[in-house]
N, C-alpha and C positions, 0 to 999 in steps of 0.2 A: 803425338810425341811431345813430351815436355820440352820447353825451351831451355837448353843447357848453355846457351851462349853467355849468360852472365857469369858463369863460373870461370870463363877465360879471363875475366877482368877483376876477379876478387883479389883481396890482399891475402896471399898465402902466409905472409909473415904474421898477420893477425890470427889466422886460423892455427898456425903452429904454436904461437904463444898461448892461446886459449887451451889447446890440447895438452900442452906441457903443464899448465897450471892444474888442469883436471887430473892428469896422471900423478902429479905431486900430491894433490889433494887425496886421491885414493890411497897412496902410500902412507900418508900421515893420519888419515882417518883410521886405517888399520892399526897403526902404531898407537894411536890415542885411545883405541877402544878394545883391543884384543884382550887386555887384562881384566875386562869386566866379567868374563865368563867364557865357557867353552863355546867356540864358534861364533861369539858375538861380533868380534872384529870382522870376520869373513862375511857375516850377514850384512853388516853395514856397508862394506865395500861392494858387495854384489848389488844391493839396492842402489847405491850411488852410481855404480857403473851402468845400471839399466836406465836411470834418469839421465845420465850423461849421453848415452846412446840416443835416447829419445830426444834430448835437447839438440844434439847435433843434426838429427834427421829433420827436426822442425826448423832449425836454422837454415839447412839446405833448401827446404821448401820456400822459406821466406826470401832467400836469395833469388829464386826463380820468379817469385811474385813481384810484379811492378809495385814499388813502394807507394806510388801515387794513389793506388787503390786504398791504401790505409788512410790517406787524407780524406777520402770520401766517406769512410766509415768511422772516422776518429771519434766523433761525438756519440755514435751508437755504442762503441766500445766503452767510452767514458761513462755513459749512462748505465750500461750493463754492470760495470764494476762498482758504481755507486750503489746500485740495487743490491749487489752481492755483499757489500760492506754493511748496508742497513740490515740485511737478512742475518749476517753474521752476528751483529750486536744483539739482534732480537732473539735469536734462537740457539746460538752455540753455548756450550758449557765452558766455563773459565778453565784455562790451563795455566798454572803458575800465576794466577791472579789476572790473566788477560784473556779476552775473547778474540783471539787472533787467528784461530784455525777452525776449519771444518774437519771433523773426524770422519774418515771413510775407511772402515775396517782398521787395519794396522797402519794405514797411511793418514797423513794430515795435509790438508790443502790450505795455504795461506793466501787469501785474496789480495792482501796489501802488496805482496811482491809483484803481482801482475797489474795492480792499480797504478803502480809507478809508471809502467809502460803506457797505460791508457791515458794518464795525465800528460805525459810527454807528448803523445800524439795529438791530444786535444789542444794543448797549448800551442804546439807547432801549427796546427790547422788555424787556430784563432789568430795567432801572431802573424801568419803569412797572408792574411786577408789584405786585399788592396783597396778596400773601400773605407778605411779609417786612418786618420792622421797618426803616424807612428809615434810622434812625440807629444801626443795629447795625454792629459790626465785620464780621460775616459778610456783610452787604449790600455793604459796600465791598470786601471781599476777593473776592467773586464777580465784581464788575465789573472789578477789576484783573486777575483771571485771564483773563477774556474778552479783555481788551486785550493781555495779555502775549504770547499766542500769535502773532498777526499781527505785532506789533512785533518779537518775537524773530526771526521768519522774515525780515522786511525787513532787520533788522540783519545777518542771515546773508548777504544778497546780495553785498556789504554796501551799504546805502543809509541812511546815518546821518541825512541831512536829512529824508527822508520819515518815518523813525521818530520823529524829534524833533517833527514837526508834530502828532503824535497827543497829545502831552502837554497842551497847552492845551485841546484838544478834550475829552479825558477829564475833566480837572478842572472845566471849565465844565459838562459834563453832570452830573457828580456833585454839584456845588454846586447846580445847578438841581433835581436830584432830592431834595435835602434831606439828603445825607450830612453827618455831624457834622464841623464845622470842625476840631475837635481831631484827628480821624482824618486828614483831608486834610492838615493841617499836619504831622502826624507822618510821613505818606507822603512829602511833599515834602522834609522834613528828611532822611529816610532816603535819598532819591534824591541829595540834595546830598552827604551824607557818603559815599555809594558812588562818587562821581566818581573818586577816585584808583584804585579797583578797575577802574572802567570804562575808565580811561586805558590800562591794561595790555592791554585787549582790542581797542583801536583798531588799524586798519591803519596802517602807516608814513605813507602819504599823508594819512590823516585827522589824524594827530598833526601832520604838517607844516602842514596847513591852519590848525590852531589856533595853531601857533607863528607862522605868517605873519600871521595876524589880529592877534596881539599886536605883531608887528614886521614890516610889509610889506617893509622893506628887507633882511630876512634873506636872501632869494634873489630879488632884483629881476628877474632875467632868467629865472627858472624858477618856483618855487612862488608867489612874490610877484607875478608878472607880471600875472595877472588882476586882482588887487586894485588894483594901481597904475594900470593902464590904465583900469579902470572909474571910479576917482576922477578921473582926468584928463578922461575923457569927460563925466562929470556936471558937473564944474566948468567945462568949456569951453562949456557951453550958455548961461551967463549968464542974463539975464532973459528974453530972447525967443528964444534959440537961434540956431543957424547956418543954419537952413532945411532943409526936407526934402530928402534926398539930398545934403546938403552938409556933413555932419558929418565933421570931419577924422579923428578917431580911428576912426570907422566905415569911412570909404571909403578910408583908407590902410591898413586892415586891421590896425591895432594892437589893436583891441578884440576879444577872443576871444568865441566863442559869442554873436555879436551878435543873431541871430534867435531864440535860445532863452533861456538863463538870464539873459543880460545885455541883454535888449531894453529894459529901463528906462533903461539908459545911452544907447541910441540915441535914445529919446524925449527924455531930458534934454539931450543934446547938440544935437539938431536943433530942439526946440521950447522949450527953456529952462525956467526956473522956472515960467512961466505954463502950459506944457503939463503939467508935473508936477503942479501944483495942480489942473488940470482932471481928470487921471486919478485922483488921490487923492480928489477930490470925488465922482467916479463910484463908486469903491469904497466910500466912506463912505456914500453913499445906499443902496447895496445892503445893507451891513451894518446900517444903521439900520432899513431895511424888514424885513430878516430878523429882527431882534430884536423888532420890533413884531408880526410874524407869530407868533413864539414866544410872546409875551405874550398874544396873543389866541386861541391855539390852543384847540380845544374839548376836547382830551383830553391826557393826560400823555404818551402816545407821540408825538403831534404836536409838543407843546412841546419835548420832549427832542431829537427829530430836528431841529427847526428851529434849536435852540441849537447842536447839533453841527455842522450844515452852515454856519451863519453864522460860528462861531468858526473852523472849518476854512478858510473863505475868507479871513477876516481874518488868520489866522496865516500863510497862504501869502504874502499881500501884505506883511506886516510883515517876514517872514524874507527874502523875495526882495529887497525894496528895501533892507532893512538890510544885506544882504551887498554890494550894489552901491555903497553909500555908506560902507562901512567900519565900520559899527556892529555887524556880526555876521560870523562866519566864513563863507566861501564854502561853500555846501552843495549847490548844484545843483538847488534847487527852482525850478520855473517860475513866472512871473508869471501868475496866473489870467486866462484869456480872451485874453491878449495874446501870450504866448510861443508859438513854433511847437511843435507836437506834438499828434498826434491823441488819444492817451490822456488827456492832461491836459485838453484842451478838451472832449472828450466827457464826462469824469467831472464837470467843473464844470457843464456843461449839464444833466446828470442831476440833480446837486444842486439846481440852480435850479428844475428842473421839479418835483421833490419839494417844494421850499419853496413854490412857487406853488400846488401842489395843497393843501398844508396851509392856506395862507392863504385859498384860495377856499372851502374846505369849512367854514370857520367860519360861513358864511352859509347853508349847505345842510343841515346836520344839527345 
């Protein structure tokens, strides 16, 4: 018989918020895609629902699994996903200019979504070691080396948005682990000073995205089109929105990537400011519960893993919504639990399952 006792100590508030976001995602995926053709919206919703069900089942299994077993296999998982990223770059065909997906029939598998989890586990395993001075430069350097390899490979795809989301996660975990603030500040300063060098390595379309962020009218019908249309959609929602299935930017097909990266724009246009506040409140509850789980974790590995997962989720939300309202450059990051996409949804469900397992076991051992 499986051990069901951890479920007595899980945070049902976190589960309820996650399920509510998945349900809202299904509704707005349909709204954003049904005008593409007969039964297209329904097909997208059915696929997303299957992925959601699979994700919730996997999350449940992870709650029953003692998360300390993940510590023992953290570096194995890390190595496996490094190998997958290398294989991806070497063998996959470019999609939209990037080698980010393995194609499996009608489905696509994105290893970088799961590499985020592997990196968090590997960093938590390394940072929770007791045989190294926490405030030494060597301690920090080792963590940065662990992070550098997957980030470098993801940049090679190229997928700048996914690579950038690692930055707040790594710094939050290092800060929690007790790394010296002066070293972290020095690392951050070095990163800022190296931005001119990094600019030289960006692809032309990546440079154009940054230029368009600074001036959306630079190419209003080409590179600046997405940014302009997303702002129109968000602003068009007003206080109460135009109503489900009635968003003009969405249903006249002005808004691009409506069911994936720009699903927040569909939400804003059709449910207005009130709907946006509801969704932000659901994310805020998940983040607050995640931070509480981290604070109450019984061991260092659990605390660091919970911090990494919580900051990862928060960073995704901030970056995705920031790009849709013109506060950040467009990066192509999905909105967790709401954007259409199996890899993203499954990876977030895995994260939440691990987080729930950490929270439940503070009462068990």
